[in-house]
A tleap script that builds the chain and sets N, CA, C and O, in Angstrom:
source leaprc.protein.ff14SB
mol = sequence {
  NMET ILE SER VAL GLY ILE GLY LEU THR SER
  ASN CYS ASN LEU ASN CYS ALA HIE CYS TYR
  ARG ASP GLN ASP ARG ILE TYR ASP LEU THR
  LEU ASP ASP VAL ARG LYS VAL CYS GLU SER
  LEU ASP ILE GLY SER VAL GLY PHE GLY THR
  GLY GLU ASN GLY LEU ASN PRO GLU TYR PHE
  LYS ILE VAL ASP TYR LEU HIE SER ARG ASP
  ILE LYS MET THR LEU ALA SER ASN GLY TYR
  THR LEU SER ILE THR PRO ASP GLU GLU LEU
  ARG TYR PHE GLY ASP VAL GLU PHE SER VAL
  ASP PHE PRO ASP GLN ARG ARG GLN ASP GLU
  PHE ARG GLY GLU GLY ASN TRP ARG THR VAL
  MET GLU GLY ILE GLU ARG CYS ARG ARG LEU
  GLY ILE ARG VAL SER ILE LEU ALA CVAL
}
set mol.1.N position { 56.976 -3.615 181.292 }
set mol.1.CA position { 58.000 -2.633 180.972 }
set mol.1.C position { 58.520 -2.892 179.555 }
set mol.1.O position { 58.607 -4.032 179.097 }
set mol.2.N position { 58.856 -1.806 178.893 }
set mol.2.CA position { 59.315 -1.859 177.511 }
set mol.2.C position { 60.787 -1.484 177.443 }
set mol.2.O position { 61.249 -0.603 178.168 }
set mol.3.N position { 61.514 -2.156 176.571 }
set mol.3.CA position { 62.900 -1.816 176.294 }
set mol.3.C position { 62.945 -1.082 174.957 }
set mol.3.O position { 62.404 -1.559 173.959 }
set mol.4.N position { 63.588 0.068 174.947 }
set mol.4.CA position { 63.658 0.894 173.742 }
set mol.4.C position { 65.109 1.016 173.295 }
set mol.4.O position { 66.001 1.278 174.101 }
set mol.5.N position { 65.327 0.826 172.019 }
set mol.5.CA position { 66.635 1.060 171.428 }
set mol.5.C position { 66.587 2.347 170.640 }
set mol.5.O position { 65.749 2.500 169.751 }
set mol.6.N position { 67.482 3.285 170.956 }
set mol.6.CA position { 67.497 4.560 170.241 }
set mol.6.C position { 68.920 4.983 169.929 }
set mol.6.O position { 69.876 4.568 170.585 }
set mol.7.N position { 69.028 5.808 168.925 }
set mol.7.CA position { 70.268 6.499 168.611 }
set mol.7.C position { 70.005 7.972 168.823 }
set mol.7.O position { 69.142 8.542 168.156 }
set mol.8.N position { 70.716 8.597 169.722 }
set mol.8.CA position { 70.485 10.007 170.010 }
set mol.8.C position { 70.931 10.912 168.871 }
set mol.8.O position { 70.496 12.059 168.775 }
set mol.9.N position { 71.797 10.397 168.012 }
set mol.9.CA position { 72.315 11.196 166.910 }
set mol.9.C position { 72.728 10.294 165.759 }
set mol.9.O position { 73.004 9.108 165.942 }
set mol.10.N position { 72.762 10.873 164.589 }
set mol.10.CA position { 73.338 10.162 163.439 }
set mol.10.C position { 74.795 10.585 163.245 }
set mol.10.O position { 75.462 10.110 162.326 }
set mol.11.N position { 75.281 11.464 164.095 }
set mol.11.CA position { 76.633 11.983 164.005 }
set mol.11.C position { 77.639 10.953 164.518 }
set mol.11.O position { 77.316 10.122 165.366 }
set mol.12.N position { 78.849 11.020 163.997 }
set mol.12.CA position { 79.921 10.137 164.449 }
set mol.12.C position { 81.248 10.845 164.263 }
set mol.12.O position { 81.409 11.658 163.353 }
set mol.13.N position { 82.190 10.534 165.124 }
set mol.13.CA position { 83.521 11.109 165.020 }
set mol.13.C position { 84.410 10.330 164.062 }
set mol.13.O position { 85.525 10.759 163.763 }
set mol.14.N position { 83.929 9.189 163.577 }
set mol.14.CA position { 84.679 8.365 162.623 }
set mol.14.C position { 83.954 8.335 161.285 }
set mol.14.O position { 82.818 8.797 161.174 }
set mol.15.N position { 84.608 7.797 160.284 }
set mol.15.CA position { 84.030 7.703 158.948 }
set mol.15.C position { 84.356 6.322 158.376 }
set mol.15.O position { 85.107 6.203 157.408 }
set mol.16.N position { 83.783 5.286 158.983 }
set mol.16.CA position { 84.094 3.908 158.618 }
set mol.16.C position { 83.465 3.532 157.278 }
set mol.16.O position { 82.357 3.961 156.955 }
set mol.17.N position { 84.187 2.727 156.510 }
set mol.17.CA position { 83.739 2.334 155.174 }
set mol.17.C position { 82.420 1.565 155.197 }
set mol.17.O position { 81.625 1.677 154.264 }
set mol.18.N position { 82.183 0.795 156.240 }
set mol.18.CA position { 80.984 -0.059 156.290 }
set mol.18.C position { 79.743 0.665 156.819 }
set mol.18.O position { 78.661 0.078 156.845 }
set mol.19.N position { 79.877 1.928 157.241 }
set mol.19.CA position { 78.771 2.632 157.886 }
set mol.19.C position { 77.657 2.951 156.896 }
set mol.19.O position { 77.916 3.322 155.751 }
set mol.20.N position { 76.431 2.805 157.345 }
set mol.20.CA position { 75.259 3.036 156.505 }
set mol.20.C position { 74.575 4.372 156.784 }
set mol.20.O position { 73.560 4.673 156.157 }
set mol.21.N position { 75.096 5.175 157.697 }
set mol.21.CA position { 74.429 6.424 158.054 }
set mol.21.C position { 74.577 7.470 156.957 }
set mol.21.O position { 75.558 7.470 156.213 }
set mol.22.N position { 73.606 8.349 156.867 }
set mol.22.CA position { 73.641 9.481 155.951 }
set mol.22.C position { 74.657 10.476 156.480 }
set mol.22.O position { 74.440 11.089 157.525 }
set mol.23.N position { 75.752 10.641 155.778 }
set mol.23.CA position { 76.821 11.505 156.263 }
set mol.23.C position { 76.656 12.951 155.804 }
set mol.23.O position { 77.462 13.812 156.155 }
set mol.24.N position { 75.612 13.216 155.021 }
set mol.24.CA position { 75.374 14.577 154.547 }
set mol.24.C position { 74.513 15.387 155.510 }
set mol.24.O position { 74.536 16.618 155.482 }
set mol.25.N position { 73.755 14.699 156.362 }
set mol.25.CA position { 72.871 15.384 157.300 }
set mol.25.C position { 73.011 14.750 158.671 }
set mol.25.O position { 73.170 13.536 158.791 }
set mol.26.N position { 72.952 15.576 159.701 }
set mol.26.CA position { 73.020 15.109 161.084 }
set mol.26.C position { 71.638 15.277 161.701 }
set mol.26.O position { 71.020 16.337 161.608 }
set mol.27.N position { 71.172 14.211 162.328 }
set mol.27.CA position { 69.894 14.237 163.035 }
set mol.27.C position { 70.153 13.971 164.503 }
set mol.27.O position { 70.886 13.045 164.851 }
set mol.28.N position { 69.557 14.776 165.366 }
set mol.28.CA position { 69.696 14.613 166.810 }
set mol.28.C position { 68.318 14.544 167.453 }
set mol.28.O position { 67.432 15.330 167.119 }
set mol.29.N position { 68.138 13.598 168.380 }
set mol.29.CA position { 66.949 13.621 169.224 }
set mol.29.C position { 67.174 14.649 170.320 }
set mol.29.O position { 68.312 14.915 170.707 }
set mol.30.N position { 66.100 15.219 170.814 }
set mol.30.CA position { 66.195 16.194 171.901 }
set mol.30.C position { 65.728 15.559 173.200 }
set mol.30.O position { 65.127 14.485 173.205 }
set mol.31.N position { 66.011 16.237 174.292 }
set mol.31.CA position { 65.497 15.805 175.588 }
set mol.31.C position { 63.975 15.761 175.543 }
set mol.31.O position { 63.370 14.846 176.101 }
set mol.32.N position { 63.351 16.725 174.896 }
set mol.32.CA position { 61.887 16.715 174.775 }
set mol.32.C position { 61.391 15.489 174.017 }
set mol.32.O position { 60.362 14.919 174.382 }
set mol.33.N position { 62.102 15.069 172.967 }
set mol.33.CA position { 61.729 13.849 172.241 }
set mol.33.C position { 61.752 12.641 173.173 }
set mol.33.O position { 60.826 11.831 173.186 }
set mol.34.N position { 62.824 12.537 173.949 }
set mol.34.CA position { 62.978 11.402 174.864 }
set mol.34.C position { 61.909 11.452 175.955 }
set mol.34.O position { 61.351 10.417 176.320 }
set mol.35.N position { 61.624 12.629 176.472 }
set mol.35.CA position { 60.563 12.777 177.488 }
set mol.35.C position { 59.219 12.290 176.949 }
set mol.35.O position { 58.492 11.580 177.644 }
set mol.36.N position { 58.889 12.667 175.717 }
set mol.36.CA position { 57.611 12.263 175.111 }
set mol.36.C position { 57.495 10.747 175.041 }
set mol.36.O position { 56.436 10.186 175.324 }
set mol.37.N position { 58.576 10.091 174.669 }
set mol.37.CA position { 58.562 8.625 174.608 }
set mol.37.C position { 58.361 8.050 176.009 }
set mol.37.O position { 57.547 7.147 176.203 }
set mol.38.N position { 59.099 8.570 176.976 }
set mol.38.CA position { 59.006 8.057 178.345 }
set mol.38.C position { 57.641 8.323 178.977 }
set mol.38.O position { 57.182 7.538 179.807 }
set mol.39.N position { 56.997 9.408 178.597 }
set mol.39.CA position { 55.676 9.721 179.141 }
set mol.39.C position { 54.566 8.958 178.423 }
set mol.39.O position { 53.444 8.873 178.924 }
set mol.40.N position { 54.874 8.404 177.256 }
set mol.40.CA position { 53.873 7.668 176.472 }
set mol.40.C position { 53.917 6.163 176.705 }
set mol.40.O position { 52.914 5.474 176.519 }
set mol.41.N position { 55.076 5.651 177.113 }
set mol.41.CA position { 55.265 4.209 177.266 }
set mol.41.C position { 55.844 3.899 178.637 }
set mol.41.O position { 56.476 4.750 179.263 }
set mol.42.N position { 55.625 2.680 179.094 }
set mol.42.CA position { 56.199 2.223 180.360 }
set mol.42.C position { 57.606 1.684 180.078 }
set mol.42.O position { 57.794 0.480 179.904 }
set mol.43.N position { 58.582 2.582 180.034 }
set mol.43.CA position { 59.958 2.241 179.654 }
set mol.43.C position { 60.723 1.712 180.863 }
set mol.43.O position { 60.771 2.348 181.916 }
set mol.44.N position { 61.315 0.542 180.688 }
set mol.44.CA position { 62.145 -0.022 181.741 }
set mol.44.C position { 63.625 0.065 181.436 }
set mol.44.O position { 64.457 0.101 182.343 }
set mol.45.N position { 63.955 0.100 180.123 }
set mol.45.CA position { 65.363 0.179 179.748 }
set mol.45.C position { 65.511 0.828 178.379 }
set mol.45.O position { 64.621 0.775 177.531 }
set mol.46.N position { 66.678 1.443 178.206 }
set mol.46.CA position { 67.022 2.096 176.946 }
set mol.46.C position { 68.412 1.636 176.542 }
set mol.46.O position { 69.350 1.666 177.339 }
set mol.47.N position { 68.527 1.214 175.299 }
set mol.47.CA position { 69.819 0.869 174.719 }
set mol.47.C position { 70.208 1.927 173.702 }
set mol.47.O position { 69.505 2.135 172.713 }
set mol.48.N position { 71.332 2.597 173.944 }
set mol.48.CA position { 71.809 3.619 173.021 }
set mol.48.C position { 72.702 2.985 171.966 }
set mol.48.O position { 73.724 2.383 172.296 }
set mol.49.N position { 72.329 3.114 170.719 }
set mol.49.CA position { 73.124 2.614 169.603 }
set mol.49.C position { 73.051 3.606 168.459 }
set mol.49.O position { 72.516 4.702 168.628 }
set mol.50.N position { 73.571 3.250 167.315 }
set mol.50.CA position { 73.476 4.043 166.086 }
set mol.50.C position { 74.004 5.450 166.263 }
set mol.50.O position { 73.423 6.237 167.010 }
set mol.51.N position { 75.078 5.778 165.600 }
set mol.51.CA position { 75.737 7.064 165.784 }
set mol.51.C position { 76.548 7.030 167.062 }
set mol.51.O position { 76.471 6.070 167.828 }
set mol.52.N position { 77.320 8.067 167.292 }
set mol.52.CA position { 78.093 8.143 168.533 }
set mol.52.C position { 77.356 9.089 169.464 }
set mol.52.O position { 77.457 10.310 169.343 }
set mol.53.N position { 76.605 8.499 170.408 }
set mol.53.CA position { 75.628 9.216 171.220 }
set mol.53.C position { 76.173 10.425 171.962 }
set mol.53.O position { 75.448 11.400 172.159 }
set mol.54.N position { 77.425 10.382 172.374 }
set mol.54.CA position { 78.028 11.502 173.085 }
set mol.54.C position { 78.153 12.764 172.241 }
set mol.54.O position { 78.422 13.837 172.782 }
set mol.55.N position { 77.966 12.660 170.945 }
set mol.55.CA position { 78.018 13.833 170.072 }
set mol.55.C position { 76.690 14.583 170.033 }
set mol.55.O position { 76.613 15.676 169.472 }
set mol.56.N position { 75.649 14.007 170.623 }
set mol.56.CA position { 74.379 14.724 170.727 }
set mol.56.C position { 74.563 15.874 171.711 }
set mol.56.O position { 75.064 15.663 172.815 }
set mol.57.N position { 74.163 17.098 171.324 }
set mol.57.CA position { 74.360 18.236 172.230 }
set mol.57.C position { 73.666 18.093 173.584 }
set mol.57.O position { 74.061 18.754 174.545 }
set mol.58.N position { 72.639 17.243 173.680 }
set mol.58.CA position { 71.912 17.078 174.947 }
set mol.58.C position { 72.169 15.706 175.586 }
set mol.58.O position { 71.400 15.258 176.436 }
set mol.59.N position { 73.241 15.055 175.175 }
set mol.59.CA position { 73.556 13.710 175.676 }
set mol.59.C position { 73.512 13.630 177.203 }
set mol.59.O position { 72.841 12.755 177.751 }
set mol.60.N position { 74.210 14.522 177.892 }
set mol.60.CA position { 74.274 14.442 179.351 }
set mol.60.C position { 72.915 14.726 179.990 }
set mol.60.O position { 72.551 14.070 180.966 }
set mol.61.N position { 72.173 15.670 179.470 }
set mol.61.CA position { 70.837 15.960 179.992 }
set mol.61.C position { 69.921 14.746 179.829 }
set mol.61.O position { 69.147 14.423 180.730 }
set mol.62.N position { 70.010 14.078 178.679 }
set mol.62.CA position { 69.158 12.911 178.415 }
set mol.62.C position { 69.529 11.761 179.339 }
set mol.62.O position { 68.652 11.113 179.910 }
set mol.63.N position { 70.821 11.505 179.489 }
set mol.63.CA position { 71.277 10.426 180.377 }
set mol.63.C position { 70.846 10.707 181.814 }
set mol.63.O position { 70.364 9.806 182.501 }
set mol.64.N position { 71.013 11.939 182.274 }
set mol.64.CA position { 70.599 12.296 183.637 }
set mol.64.C position { 69.090 12.151 183.810 }
set mol.64.O position { 68.629 11.682 184.851 }
set mol.65.N position { 68.325 12.543 182.811 }
set mol.65.CA position { 66.866 12.421 182.868 }
set mol.65.C position { 66.455 10.951 182.982 }
set mol.65.O position { 65.636 10.607 183.834 }
set mol.66.N position { 67.007 10.087 182.141 }
set mol.66.CA position { 66.645 8.663 182.189 }
set mol.66.C position { 67.057 8.055 183.529 }
set mol.66.O position { 66.312 7.264 184.108 }
set mol.67.N position { 68.236 8.422 184.018 }
set mol.67.CA position { 68.688 7.918 185.312 }
set mol.67.C position { 67.735 8.355 186.429 }
set mol.67.O position { 67.445 7.582 187.342 }
set mol.68.N position { 67.254 9.593 186.349 }
set mol.68.CA position { 66.333 10.096 187.380 }
set mol.68.C position { 65.012 9.334 187.379 }
set mol.68.O position { 64.299 9.319 188.382 }
set mol.69.N position { 64.690 8.707 186.263 }
set mol.69.CA position { 63.468 7.901 186.151 }
set mol.69.C position { 63.738 6.420 186.443 }
set mol.69.O position { 62.859 5.580 186.247 }
set mol.70.N position { 64.936 6.101 186.903 }
set mol.70.CA position { 65.345 4.717 187.204 }
set mol.70.C position { 65.220 3.799 185.995 }
set mol.70.O position { 64.873 2.626 186.134 }
set mol.71.N position { 65.501 4.329 184.819 }
set mol.71.CA position { 65.489 3.541 183.591 }
set mol.71.C position { 66.887 2.972 183.378 }
set mol.71.O position { 67.869 3.714 183.371 }
set mol.72.N position { 66.976 1.661 183.204 }
set mol.72.CA position { 68.268 1.017 182.974 }
set mol.72.C position { 68.773 1.414 181.592 }
set mol.72.O position { 67.992 1.577 180.654 }
set mol.73.N position { 70.097 1.568 181.480 }
set mol.73.CA position { 70.681 2.001 180.218 }
set mol.73.C position { 71.879 1.148 179.831 }
set mol.73.O position { 72.655 0.703 180.677 }
set mol.74.N position { 72.007 0.935 178.515 }
set mol.74.CA position { 73.196 0.326 177.927 }
set mol.74.C position { 73.676 1.254 176.817 }
set mol.74.O position { 72.916 2.085 176.320 }
set mol.75.N position { 74.933 1.107 176.435 }
set mol.75.CA position { 75.533 2.010 175.465 }
set mol.75.C position { 76.396 1.236 174.487 }
set mol.75.O position { 77.215 0.411 174.893 }
set mol.76.N position { 76.216 1.499 173.197 }
set mol.76.CA position { 77.130 1.008 172.161 }
set mol.76.C position { 77.976 2.203 171.723 }
set mol.76.O position { 77.449 3.293 171.502 }
set mol.77.N position { 79.288 1.995 171.598 }
set mol.77.CA position { 80.177 3.121 171.325 }
set mol.77.C position { 81.436 2.670 170.598 }
set mol.77.O position { 81.852 1.516 170.695 }
set mol.78.N position { 82.030 3.608 169.868 }
set mol.78.CA position { 83.357 3.347 169.300 }
set mol.78.C position { 84.438 3.778 170.293 }
set mol.78.O position { 85.629 3.746 169.983 }
set mol.79.N position { 84.009 4.177 171.482 }
set mol.79.CA position { 84.928 4.587 172.538 }
set mol.79.C position { 84.876 6.073 172.832 }
set mol.79.O position { 85.195 6.488 173.946 }
set mol.80.N position { 84.484 6.882 171.865 }
set mol.80.CA position { 84.477 8.330 172.062 }
set mol.80.C position { 83.555 8.751 173.206 }
set mol.80.O position { 83.962 9.529 174.070 }
set mol.81.N position { 82.321 8.248 173.223 }
set mol.81.CA position { 81.355 8.675 174.244 }
set mol.81.C position { 81.877 8.380 175.641 }
set mol.81.O position { 81.664 9.172 176.559 }
set mol.82.N position { 82.558 7.253 175.815 }
set mol.82.CA position { 83.124 6.958 177.130 }
set mol.82.C position { 84.210 7.954 177.502 }
set mol.82.O position { 84.359 8.318 178.669 }
set mol.83.N position { 84.966 8.390 176.504 }
set mol.83.CA position { 86.075 9.298 176.795 }
set mol.83.C position { 85.596 10.662 177.287 }
set mol.83.O position { 86.372 11.395 177.900 }
set mol.84.N position { 84.333 11.019 177.032 }
set mol.84.CA position { 83.814 12.311 177.497 }
set mol.84.C position { 82.850 12.170 178.674 }
set mol.84.O position { 82.392 13.173 179.223 }
set mol.85.N position { 82.541 10.941 179.061 }
set mol.85.CA position { 81.566 10.701 180.126 }
set mol.85.C position { 82.286 10.479 181.460 }
set mol.85.O position { 83.067 9.537 181.587 }
set mol.86.N position { 82.034 11.328 182.445 }
set mol.86.CA position { 82.655 11.144 183.763 }
set mol.86.C position { 82.228 9.818 184.416 }
set mol.86.O position { 81.172 9.271 184.101 }
set mol.87.N position { 83.060 9.322 185.318 }
set mol.87.CA position { 82.793 8.046 185.989 }
set mol.87.C position { 81.394 7.983 186.590 }
set mol.87.O position { 80.709 6.969 186.455 }
set mol.88.N position { 80.968 9.044 187.245 }
set mol.88.CA position { 79.660 9.031 187.909 }
set mol.88.C position { 78.542 8.715 186.919 }
set mol.88.O position { 77.695 7.864 187.193 }
set mol.89.N position { 78.533 9.390 185.773 }
set mol.89.CA position { 77.495 9.117 184.766 }
set mol.89.C position { 77.725 7.787 184.066 }
set mol.89.O position { 76.764 7.107 183.707 }
set mol.90.N position { 78.971 7.407 183.867 }
set mol.90.CA position { 79.250 6.127 183.212 }
set mol.90.C position { 78.697 4.967 184.030 }
set mol.90.O position { 78.282 3.952 183.470 }
set mol.91.N position { 78.690 5.112 185.334 }
set mol.91.CA position { 78.142 4.065 186.204 }
set mol.91.C position { 76.627 3.893 186.020 }
set mol.91.O position { 76.070 2.896 186.480 }
set mol.92.N position { 75.961 4.825 185.370 }
set mol.92.CA position { 74.529 4.682 185.091 }
set mol.92.C position { 74.251 3.543 184.111 }
set mol.92.O position { 73.140 3.016 184.057 }
set mol.93.N position { 75.271 3.169 183.340 }
set mol.93.CA position { 75.099 2.140 182.308 }
set mol.93.C position { 75.421 0.760 182.869 }
set mol.93.O position { 76.455 0.560 183.507 }
set mol.94.N position { 74.528 -0.178 182.624 }
set mol.94.CA position { 74.738 -1.547 183.084 }
set mol.94.C position { 75.644 -2.343 182.175 }
set mol.94.O position { 76.257 -3.319 182.606 }
set mol.95.N position { 75.736 -1.936 180.912 }
set mol.95.CA position { 76.538 -2.641 179.920 }
set mol.95.C position { 77.009 -1.635 178.888 }
set mol.95.O position { 76.249 -0.763 178.468 }
set mol.96.N position { 78.263 -1.757 178.481 }
set mol.96.CA position { 78.802 -0.930 177.410 }
set mol.96.C position { 79.335 -1.861 176.338 }
set mol.96.O position { 80.128 -2.762 176.612 }
set mol.97.N position { 78.890 -1.628 175.118 }
set mol.97.CA position { 79.311 -2.426 173.965 }
set mol.97.C position { 80.274 -1.596 173.128 }
set mol.97.O position { 79.964 -0.466 172.750 }
set mol.98.N position { 81.438 -2.159 172.843 }
set mol.98.CA position { 82.449 -1.479 172.045 }
set mol.98.C position { 82.497 -2.085 170.649 }
set mol.98.O position { 82.446 -3.304 170.490 }
set mol.99.N position { 82.595 -1.228 169.644 }
set mol.99.CA position { 82.709 -1.686 168.262 }
set mol.99.C position { 84.174 -1.945 167.943 }
set mol.99.O position { 85.000 -1.032 167.955 }
set mol.100.N position { 84.478 -3.202 167.658 }
set mol.100.CA position { 85.841 -3.612 167.316 }
set mol.100.C position { 85.759 -4.483 166.074 }
set mol.100.O position { 84.970 -5.427 166.021 }
set mol.101.N position { 86.582 -4.161 165.069 }
set mol.101.CA position { 86.542 -4.903 163.809 }
set mol.101.C position { 87.703 -5.868 163.630 }
set mol.101.O position { 87.589 -6.839 162.883 }
set mol.102.N position { 88.818 -5.615 164.303 }
set mol.102.CA position { 90.020 -6.425 164.117 }
set mol.102.C position { 90.665 -6.718 165.466 }
set mol.102.O position { 90.500 -5.947 166.411 }
set mol.103.N position { 91.401 -7.828 165.564 }
set mol.103.CA position { 92.010 -8.201 166.846 }
set mol.103.C position { 93.362 -7.538 167.102 }
set mol.103.O position { 94.070 -7.931 168.029 }
set mol.104.N position { 93.734 -6.536 166.295 }
set mol.104.CA position { 95.010 -5.867 166.517 }
set mol.104.C position { 94.896 -4.381 166.194 }
set mol.104.O position { 94.038 -3.950 165.423 }
set mol.105.N position { 95.788 -3.620 166.809 }
set mol.105.CA position { 95.747 -2.164 166.725 }
set mol.105.C position { 95.948 -1.659 165.295 }
set mol.105.O position { 95.233 -0.761 164.849 }
set mol.106.N position { 96.899 -2.221 164.588 }
set mol.106.CA position { 97.215 -1.720 163.248 }
set mol.106.C position { 95.999 -1.758 162.329 }
set mol.106.O position { 95.660 -0.748 161.713 }
set mol.107.N position { 95.345 -2.903 162.232 }
set mol.107.CA position { 94.196 -3.013 161.323 }
set mol.107.C position { 92.986 -2.235 161.832 }
set mol.107.O position { 92.259 -1.640 161.036 }
set mol.108.N position { 92.759 -2.231 163.151 }
set mol.108.CA position { 91.640 -1.467 163.709 }
set mol.108.C position { 91.802 0.018 163.395 }
set mol.108.O position { 90.857 0.665 162.944 }
set mol.109.N position { 92.986 0.554 163.631 }
set mol.109.CA position { 93.225 1.971 163.383 }
set mol.109.C position { 93.203 2.304 161.893 }
set mol.109.O position { 92.742 3.381 161.514 }
set mol.110.N position { 93.684 1.413 161.053 }
set mol.110.CA position { 93.610 1.655 159.608 }
set mol.110.C position { 92.163 1.718 159.140 }
set mol.110.O position { 91.822 2.511 158.262 }
set mol.111.N position { 91.316 0.881 159.728 }
set mol.111.CA position { 89.919 0.787 159.307 }
set mol.111.C position { 89.045 1.870 159.931 }
set mol.111.O position { 88.228 2.487 159.248 }
set mol.112.N position { 89.221 2.097 161.229 }
set mol.112.CA position { 88.349 3.027 161.962 }
set mol.112.C position { 88.941 4.418 162.136 }
set mol.112.O position { 88.204 5.400 162.220 }
set mol.113.N position { 90.227 4.507 162.190 }
set mol.113.CA position { 90.884 5.802 162.389 }
set mol.113.C position { 91.974 5.691 163.435 }
set mol.113.O position { 91.852 4.956 164.415 }
set mol.114.N position { 93.046 6.439 163.204 }
set mol.114.CA position { 94.203 6.424 164.098 }
set mol.114.C position { 93.787 6.712 165.541 }
set mol.114.O position { 93.099 7.695 165.817 }
set mol.115.N position { 94.213 5.843 166.448 }
set mol.115.CA position { 93.937 6.026 167.869 }
set mol.115.C position { 92.681 5.333 168.366 }
set mol.115.O position { 92.433 5.307 169.572 }
set mol.116.N position { 91.876 4.766 167.460 }
set mol.116.CA position { 90.628 4.140 167.897 }
set mol.116.C position { 90.890 2.920 168.769 }
set mol.116.O position { 90.191 2.724 169.763 }
set mol.117.N position { 91.867 2.102 168.431 }
set mol.117.CA position { 92.183 0.911 169.226 }
set mol.117.C position { 92.483 1.311 170.672 }
set mol.117.O position { 91.955 0.716 171.611 }
set mol.118.N position { 93.325 2.311 170.839 }
set mol.118.CA position { 93.694 2.758 172.188 }
set mol.118.C position { 92.482 3.312 172.935 }
set mol.118.O position { 92.313 3.047 174.125 }
set mol.119.N position { 91.637 4.080 172.240 }
set mol.119.CA position { 90.425 4.630 172.863 }
set mol.119.C position { 89.528 3.505 173.350 }
set mol.119.O position { 88.993 3.574 174.457 }
set mol.120.N position { 89.356 2.470 172.538 }
set mol.120.CA position { 88.519 1.325 172.920 }
set mol.120.C position { 89.131 0.586 174.103 }
set mol.120.O position { 88.432 0.279 175.069 }
set mol.121.N position { 90.426 0.297 174.040 }
set mol.121.CA position { 91.076 -0.459 175.115 }
set mol.121.C position { 91.029 0.309 176.437 }
set mol.121.O position { 90.814 -0.285 177.493 }
set mol.122.N position { 91.230 1.628 176.380 }
set mol.122.CA position { 91.130 2.441 177.594 }
set mol.122.C position { 89.702 2.415 178.135 }
set mol.122.O position { 89.497 2.353 179.347 }
set mol.123.N position { 88.719 2.462 177.243 }
set mol.123.CA position { 87.319 2.404 177.666 }
set mol.123.C position { 86.970 1.068 178.300 }
set mol.123.O position { 86.254 1.020 179.299 }
set mol.124.N position { 87.471 -0.011 177.726 }
set mol.124.CA position { 87.223 -1.344 178.283 }
set mol.124.C position { 87.821 -1.441 179.685 }
set mol.124.O position { 87.161 -1.903 180.615 }
set mol.125.N position { 89.048 -1.012 179.830 }
set mol.125.CA position { 89.713 -1.074 181.137 }
set mol.125.C position { 88.976 -0.206 182.160 }
set mol.125.O position { 88.815 -0.599 183.316 }
set mol.126.N position { 88.540 0.948 181.735 }
set mol.126.CA position { 87.805 1.841 182.639 }
set mol.126.C position { 86.496 1.202 183.092 }
set mol.126.O position { 86.155 1.255 184.274 }
set mol.127.N position { 85.772 0.608 182.170 }
set mol.127.CA position { 84.514 -0.071 182.538 }
set mol.127.C position { 84.778 -1.212 183.513 }
set mol.127.O position { 84.044 -1.382 184.486 }
set mol.128.N position { 85.798 -1.973 183.261 }
set mol.128.CA position { 86.120 -3.083 184.161 }
set mol.128.C position { 86.441 -2.559 185.557 }
set mol.128.O position { 86.007 -3.133 186.555 }
set mol.129.N position { 87.203 -1.466 185.623 }
set mol.129.CA position { 87.552 -0.864 186.913 }
set mol.129.C position { 86.313 -0.365 187.648 }
set mol.129.O position { 86.254 -0.420 188.876 }
set mol.130.N position { 85.320 0.124 186.899 }
set mol.130.CA position { 84.088 0.647 187.493 }
set mol.130.C position { 83.029 -0.435 187.721 }
set mol.130.O position { 81.958 -0.150 188.257 }
set mol.131.N position { 83.321 -1.668 187.317 }
set mol.131.CA position { 82.377 -2.762 187.516 }
set mol.131.C position { 81.241 -2.791 186.501 }
set mol.131.O position { 80.174 -3.334 186.786 }
set mol.132.N position { 81.457 -2.215 185.325 }
set mol.132.CA position { 80.446 -2.194 184.264 }
set mol.132.C position { 80.723 -3.341 183.302 }
set mol.132.O position { 81.857 -3.531 182.861 }
set mol.133.N position { 79.693 -4.098 182.983 }
set mol.133.CA position { 79.842 -5.227 182.058 }
set mol.133.C position { 80.226 -4.693 180.676 }
set mol.133.O position { 79.702 -3.671 180.233 }
set mol.134.N position { 81.139 -5.387 180.001 }
set mol.134.CA position { 81.634 -4.997 178.689 }
set mol.134.C position { 81.274 -6.065 177.668 }
set mol.134.O position { 81.408 -7.261 177.927 }
set mol.135.N position { 80.817 -5.617 176.507 }
set mol.135.CA position { 80.577 -6.494 175.361 }
set mol.135.C position { 81.353 -5.942 174.178 }
set mol.135.O position { 81.613 -4.741 174.099 }
set mol.136.N position { 81.716 -6.819 173.267 }
set mol.136.CA position { 82.397 -6.418 172.044 }
set mol.136.C position { 81.445 -6.674 170.878 }
set mol.136.O position { 80.907 -7.771 170.726 }
set mol.137.N position { 81.248 -5.638 170.059 }
set mol.137.CA position { 80.467 -5.768 168.830 }
set mol.137.C position { 81.457 -5.838 167.684 }
set mol.137.O position { 82.187 -4.878 167.439 }
set mol.138.N position { 81.492 -6.940 166.990 }
set mol.138.CA position { 82.398 -7.086 165.846 }
set mol.138.C position { 81.562 -6.901 164.569 }
set mol.138.O position { 80.537 -7.549 164.360 }
set mol.139.N position { 82.051 -5.995 163.743 }
set mol.139.CA position { 81.340 -5.688 162.492 }
set mol.139.C position { 81.966 -6.452 161.357 }
set mol.139.O position { 81.518 -6.338 160.216 }
savepdb mol mol.pdb
quit
């Protein structure tokens, strides 16, 4: 079995100073793109990173498709994707990684955007309540 790391989109709801993504153009993978990969390789797990995956117009269709194939999934997020993902679909993920740059709300929000600290903390608490493993990615 193969583990694949993908970013469903280059889009993001934040505009962090350290980000390396091309902010002039948005690229999105489609459900058909993901199907082609899954039909070509023996995929056992997918890690979603790069960009804020929930901003992909087909995010829910892709997550449901991978779940239907019993492919394990992990998610890296600034918190936004969790805020739009219902509990049932969120439980599809075995691990959620949150991007946190500072150990306090003031500096995190100044760096990432107002309200990001609260979005992350709410996402962490929600994952813990749902029994999903949480990791912190510090940039």
